N, C-alpha and C positions, 0 to 999 in steps of 0.2 A: 469158894471161888478158885483157890489154888488147885483143888481137885479137878475142876473143870478145865483150867488152863493146862494142867499136866496131861489130862487125857487128850486134849486137842493137839498139844505139841508133840506128844508121843506118836499120835497118828500121823501128823505131818511129817515128822522126821523119818519114820519107818516106811512111809509111802512116797518120799520125795522123788521127783523125776525132773528131767531136764526141762520139761514144760510146766514147771511150777507157776501157778497163776499169781496175779497181783492181789491175792486175798489177804485182807488185813487181819492179823492175829493178835496184835498188841497195840496199845497207844501209850507212849511214855512222854510226859511233859509236852503234850500236844502233838508229838510226832507219831504218825501212823506207821507201824512196822509191817511191811508185806511179809507174807509167808516165805517167799524166796530169800529175802534178805536175812531173816532170822535163821533159816535152815542152813544157808551158806556159812554164816558166822559160827553156828554151832558145830558144823562139820569141820570147819577150819581149825577150831580150837579143841576138837576132840578127834585126835589122829588115829584112833583105833576103830575103824568102821565095823569090825566084826564083834565088837563089844556089845553086850546086851544093854539096852537103855533101861536104867532103873530110876525110880522116883527121886532118890537122893541126888544122883548125878544131875538130873534135869532141874531139880529145885535149886541146886547150887549154881548151875549155869544161868538159870533164869534170873536169880538174884544178882549175879555178877553183871548180866546183860542190862538189867534195869538200872543198876547203879552206874554202869558205864554211860548209858544214855542220859541219865540224870546229870552226871558230871558235865557231859557235853552241853546239855541245855543250860546249865548254870554258867559255863564258860561263855556261851554266846550271849546270855543275859547280861553278863558283866562287860560285854564288848571286847573280850579278849581276841575274838576272831577279826577285829578291825584294827588291831595294833599293827603299826607299820612293820615291825620286825617279824611278826607272824605272817602277814600277807607276803612279805618279801621271801621268806623261807619257803612257803607253800608254792609261790609262783616260780621260784628258782628250781624247786624239785620237779614241778610240772613241766617246766621248760626242758629239763634234761630228759624227762620221761617221754615227752611227745616228739622229741627231735627225730627219732627213727621213722615216725609216721609222716613226717613232712618232707619226704624226698622220695624220689622214684627208686625203689630198691634195685630194679633191673639195671638202671643207669649206674647206680653206685657199684654194683657187682662188676659191671663192665670196666669201670674206672679202676677198681681195685685190681682186677686181673691185668689191665693194661700197665699199671704201675709196677706190679710184681714182675711181669714179663720184661719190662725195661730194666729192672734191677739186675737182671742176668747179664747185662752189658755195662761197661764203663765207657764214658765218652770224654774226649778232650776237644775243646773248641776255643776259638778266639772270636772276639766280636768288636765291632765298631758301633758305638751308640750315637745316634742323632736324637737328642732329647726333644720331646714335644709333650705338653700336658695332655692328659686324657680327654679333656673337654676343649681342646684347641679349636679355633674356627677353621673352616674348610681351606681358606687360603694358606694359613700357617701350616696346616697338615700337609697340603700338597707340596709346599716348599720344602718341608722336612723330608718328605718321600723322595722328591727329585734329587735332593742333596745326597740321600742314601744311595739312590740309583747311580749317581755320578761316581761315587766312591766305589761301588760294586764294579762299575765298568773299568775303573783303574786297576782293581784287583784282578779282574779277568784278563786284562791286557798284560799282566805279568808283574805289576808293581808289588813290592814286598808288603804283605798284609800287616806285619808288625809296624813298619814305618808309617803306613797309612793310619793305623790305629793311634800311634803316638801323635800324629799331626791333626787328625780330624775327630777322633772319638771324644765324646763329652762325658765318658766314664772317667772320673778323676784318677783311677788307679792305672790308667793306660800310660800316663805321662810321669816323668821324673818330678818329684816334689820335695819340699823341705819339711823335715820333722820339726814341729813347733816346739818340742821339748828340748831336743838336742842340737837342732840346726843342722843335723846330718842330712845328706841327700838320700831320699828313698827312691830307688830305681823303679820306674814304671814297668808294668807287665806287658806293655805293647799289645794289650787286648787279650792276652792269654789267660783264660779262666781256669786252667788246670784241668784235672780229671773230676768228673762228677757222675752221678747216676740219677735215676728217677727220684723225684721229690726234693732234689737239691736246688733246682732252679724254678722260676715261675713257669706256669704250665705252657703258655704259647711258645716260650723259648725252648723248653724241654722238648715239646712236640716237634718243633722244627728240626732240632738237632737229631732226634731219633729217626727222622725221615730222610736224612742226608747220608751221602757216601763220603769216605775219607778223601780230602782234597777239594771237595765241592764248596763253592761259595753261594750262599743263599740269596734269594730275593729279599728285600727288606721285610723284616718280621715285626709286626706291631705288638707292643706290650704297653702296660700303663706307664712305662718310662720313656717310650718313644719308639723309634725305628732302629732295629738291629740288623747289621749286615754280619752274617756268621760264616766263619770258615771252620769246617770240621777237620781236625788234625790227627785224631786217632779214635778208633772204636774197636773194642775187643771184649771177649768174655770176662765177666767179673770173676776175680780169683778169691774174693772173700766178701763178707758183709762188714766185718771190722777186723782190725789187726793190732797186734802188739809188735812194735818195732823198737830197736835200740839205735841210737844215733850219737854221733859226735859232731858238734857244730862249732866252727870257728867263725865268729861274727865279723863281718866287714865294718860294723859300727865300732868295734873295739880295736881293730888292728888294720894296718895298711894292707893293700892287696898282696904285696910280697910277703909280709909277715903271716897273713892267712895261709898262703900256699905253703910256706915253710913249716908252720905248726901242724897243718893237716898231714903233711908228708912224714913228719916226726911221729905223729900219732899212728899212722899206718905202719911205720917201721916197728913200733912197739908191738902192734898186733901181730905182725909177721914173726916176731920173736916169741909168740905164744903167751904174751902177757894178756891177762883177761880183759875183755871188753869193758867190764865194770871198772877196773883199775885205770885203764886208759881214758875212759870217759871222765872219771873224777879228776885226772891230771890235766886234761886238755879242753873239755867241752865248755863252751860259753853258756850253754843252757844248764845253769846250775841246778835247777829244779830236777830235771831228768837225770843229771849227773849223779845226784844223790840217790836215785832209784835205779842204779846200774845202767844208766843211759836209756832206760826204757820209757817209751810213751805208750800208755795203755789205751785200749779201746778206741783206736783211731779209725775214722771213716775215710773213704776214698777222697772226699772233698776237703778233709781237714789237714792234709799234709801237702807240701809243695809237689808240683807235677814231677820235678826232677827225682824225688824220692820214689814215686811210683815207677818211673822209667827204670831205676836201678833195681827195685824190688822184683819187678816182673822177671828179670833174668837170673834171680838168685834162689838157691835152695835155702830152706830154713836153717838158721845158724851160721850161714856163710856171710862173709863181710865184703862189702862193695869196695871198689877202688875209690880214691878221693874224687869228688865231683863238685862242680861249682854251680851256684845259683845266684839270684839277685841278693840273697841274704849273706853270702859268704861261701865257705867251703864245708863239705860234709863227708861223713862216712856213715853208711847205714847198714843195719843187719836185721832181716826179718826174724822175729822170734816165734810167732804163732799166728795162725789165721783162723777166724771164725767163719765157717761157710754160711751161705745164704740160708736162713731158716725156711721151712716149708711155708706155702701160702697160708695154710690154716693158722700157723703160729704167728705170722705177720699180719693176718687179716685185720685184727683190731687196731694195730699200730697204723697200718696204711689207711684204714677207714678214718681214724682220728685226724691224720695229716691231711687227707683229702677234704675233710669238713672245714679245714682252716685255710684252704687256698682257693684259687679261682675255679678249680674243678667242681667245687660244691655248687656253683651257680648253675652248672649243667643239670644236676639232679633236681635243683629247686625249680628251674624252668620247666623240666619235664613233668614234675609233680603238679605245677600250676596248670599246664595244658590239660592234664588228666582231670584236674579238679573242675576246669571250665566245662568239660564235657559231662562230668558227673552231676554238677549242680545247675548247669545252664548259664551261658555267658552271652551277653549282648553288649555291643559298643557302637558308638557313632562318633568317629574321629573327626567328622566335619565340625563338630561342636568345639573342637580345640581352637578354632580360629578366634573365637570370642576371648579366650584366655590369652592367646598370643597378642591380641590387640591391647591388653592392659598391662602386660609385663614390660618393664623398662630395664635399661642397663644397670639401674641401682641394685638389681638382684645379684649382680656379680660382686658388689661390695657388701652384700647381706643387709641392705637397708630398705629393701622394697616392701611396700605394704599394699594389701588389697584395697583398691579404691572404695570408699564408702558407698559410692553410687552403684557398685557392681554387686548385684544380689541375685544373679541368675540361678534358678533352680532346675534348669534344663538338664536332663540326664546325659552323662557322658558314657557311663557303662553300668551294667548290672550283673552281679553274680548271685545266683539263687534269688532270695527275696531281699537282697541288699542293693540299694541304689546309690550311685555316687554321682554327684552333680558337678556342674561347672564351678560353682562357688566352693564346694568341698575341695576340688582340685586346686583352686587358687589359694585357699587357706593352707593346703599342704605345701605348696611352693613357698609361701611366706614362712611357714614353720621350719622347713628343711633347708632354706637358703644358707649359703656359706660363701666366704670370700673365695673367688677363683678368677682365672683368666676369662675375659669376656669372649663369648662366642656368638654365633648367629642366633637371635632370639627364637625363631621357629624350631631350630635344631635343639636348643636348650629345653624348650617346652615339650617337644616330642620325647626327648630322653627322660625328662621328669615324669611324663605320662606313663611311659613303659615301666618305669620303676614303681610308680604308684599302683598300677594295675597288678603287677607281680605281688607287691606287698599285700594289697587288699584281697586278692584271690587266695593267697596262702593264709592270711589272717581269717578269712571266712571259713576255709576248710579246717583250720585249727579249731574254730569255735564249734565245729560239728563232731569233733573226735570222740568226746565222751558218749554222745548218743549213738555214734557209729560203732564204737568198740566198748561194750559193757565191761570187759575185763580191765581195760585202761581206766575207766571211771571208778571201778571198785578199788583199784590200787591207789589212785589219787585221793579218793575219799578216805581210805584207810590211813594214808599218810597225814592228810589234813586233820582228821580226828585225833590221830596219835599226837601230833604237835600241840593240838588244843588241850588234850588231857595233860600233857607235860606242862603246858603253860599254867593251868589251874592248879596242878600239883605244886609247881614252883611257887605260885602265889601264896598258897595256904599251908604248904609243908616246909619247903626250904627257906622261904623268906621269913616265915614265922619262927623257924628254928634259929635265925640269926638273933632273935630275942631270947628264945629258949635254948641257949647254947649248951646247957647241961644235958638236955634231952638229946640233942644232936650228937654230942660227944659220946654219949652212951650208945646211941645207935651205931655210930661209926666204929667204936671199939668192938661191938658185937658182930659187925659185918665187914670189917676192913679187909679180910682175906678175899672178898669178892671184888675188890677194887685194886687191881695191880697194873703196874707198867710192865710191858715186855722189855727185853733187852734194848737199851738205847745207846746211841752214839752221842757223846758230849762234844760239841764243836763250837767254834766261833767263826762266823761268816763275815768276811770283809768284802766290801763293794765300793769300788772307786769309779765314779761316772766321768771318766776322762778317756782320751785316746789310749787304746789298748797298748800296754807294755808289761806283759806278765813277768818278764825277766826282772825288771825294776821292782815290781811289786813283791816278787818272791824274795829278792835280795833284801829289801827293806824289812819284810816280816821276819826273815831269818835273823837279821841284826837285832830287831826288837826282842826276839826270844833270848838271844845270847845276853842282852843287856838286862833282861828281866823287867822290861817296861810294862806298865799298866796299859790297858786298852786305850785310855785317853792319851797317854804319852805316845803310844804307837800311832794313834790317829793324827796327832800333831806332826809326827815325823813323816808319815805318808803324805800329808798335805804339803810339807816342805819339799819332799822328793819329787812330787808331781807338780810343783810350782802353783799350788792352789792358795790364793791369798784371800779370796772372798767366798762367802757362802759355803764354808768348809763343812758345816754340819749336814748340808744337803748333798754334798758331793762325795765325802768320805764317810761311810757308814759301817757299823759293825753290829752284829747280833749274836749273843750267846744263847745256847739252848741245848736241850737233850731231845733227840729225835728217834722215834721207833722206826723200824724198817717199814717202808710204805707210806710214811706220814709226810714225806717231802721228796719230790722227784729229784731235785738237784742233789740232796744228801744221799739218796739211793744210788745215784750215778757216780758221785765222787767218793763216797765212803763205803757204803754197803756192798758195792759191786766189786771192790778190791779184795783179793785173796787174804792179804794180811797188811796190817798197818801198825807202825810203831807209834807210841804216844807222842803227841805234839808234832806230828807230821803235817807239813803244809802241802795241801793239794790245790793246784791251780785249775780252774775251769777253762781249759784251752778252747772249748767250743763256743764260749760266750763272746759276744761283741764288746763286752765291758771287762773291766779288771775285777774278776771275782776269785776269791781264794777262800778255802775252808781249812781252818786249823783244827785237826782232829786231836782231841785231848785224851780221851779214853772211852772204852765201852763200859756202860753202867749196867750191871746185871739186873735181872728181874727184881722188882721191889714193890712194896705196898705203897699206894698213893697216900699222900698226906690228906688231912681233912679238907684243907683249902683246895687242893688239887681235885678232890672229888666234887667239890662245889663249883669248880671252874674259876676260882678266885686266884 
């Protein structure tokens, strides 16, 4: 029998063509194996196409192939392919894999190019926000729009935009407010958003800004936050992608106005005497974190520093020191250290693509894909049938308590995509399933919006279900992963779990093979996270004190809770995590630790880009080392 199979398979492999037929060459555990499937797997696992096929090689591969298929059959028989963790892992992988197929690549490319072109400029703008929920009713929406228009008219008539923002804007940052921790007054920005570039603001706001000229006041711009009246105050070529800058900051939270000005002038006098910036920063700066790093703030983006810094930097050469200047935060001196230019489009393409996939731009690619799918598979709809659904939906849907009436059982078709039909009852059930608490709006408008959302979702879902049949290479990749996870599951069940009992055998296997299981160089760190209003200066100072005192993490946690006035739910608000991280294993550690040129042991690195209080204490670099047995097992 083997002679017969060998002869058949040899002929198949040596004469394989792109048009290999669905001829069955094997049957393993009830599964019929087509010629094409076997040949593709053989060629994939035998990477030397010029090598002469001999009986020994083919016999060995045939035996491996049969064993592989038998293991898969056994795993399915045991129901391992129905375990929730397996299903979730396969679905998660498939979701990542099919994502590029579920958008319009041409639209995506256009959006990537648009974002990159906008990155070549930096924008400064102020805004006045009139808040209105996304699903507000027509009357409220019109009232908000008219209010925004009235404010715009005042601005066009010459009234100060900053004063208008402080008076009318519903953006809390526009007005003076009290710090709940210190009771100090935080000065409002009067609508000034500082400098930014593409992908820093929500898409409609960004698009409006990049269509304006300096000094222009926009018509009301609608976003999910409401209506914005925008004034463009500066627009210029971008001078960097990121920058390293050194600064000295005298905080008006720590000193009176007169004291701030006196101290900053003293600091400038020291610099004029050729005392190093490093030394002067250590002596004077209230930013103690950067003061210990020669005053340097690394990897700063345009939108992560005050606008006043950008104004000063623009006119300075690298290494030159600014004159003292004032901001809402106090007095400052700044020195540009180095600039990182904007990378090429090809370098930034994956980054921009990822960012686009997470903001409102992604909806454009999805809509375009859905429209193409409608044409490809055939789409029919009868929106007059929506009236029956409008008639049964009540205001209770806005409190998320609405239920489809038992008497409503209409199976009339609302729309059809391909061979899939969606009825009035299907739609009513979707409304019930997806309802959430929200501001009441006009019922017909609510139903129409819900319908458009459901159509988009169902069309994309239908197209998704056809991907494997449309793209054989995608199906092969997913099947390979699915089978691989299943093989691991059955191996885990009968080898690793069994070895927990047969610990002697496992220990022997580990000792014989441990050089194959190694950690790369790792950074040993403790990550601190305080979910309170951001105050990185207070956090850095507290962690520094804890280091000097030699406190344990628990003692440090209690001290941080005290400093941030946290009396309840401390465990959920103040958190820490110790760990060792390889490069590439954690994005935040990559950015805060691995991206830095050099680090001293026990350096405190503050995440200045986070909206929360996050700090990483870098302890040391751990050189490459062999994993322990428990680490190999994932315990």
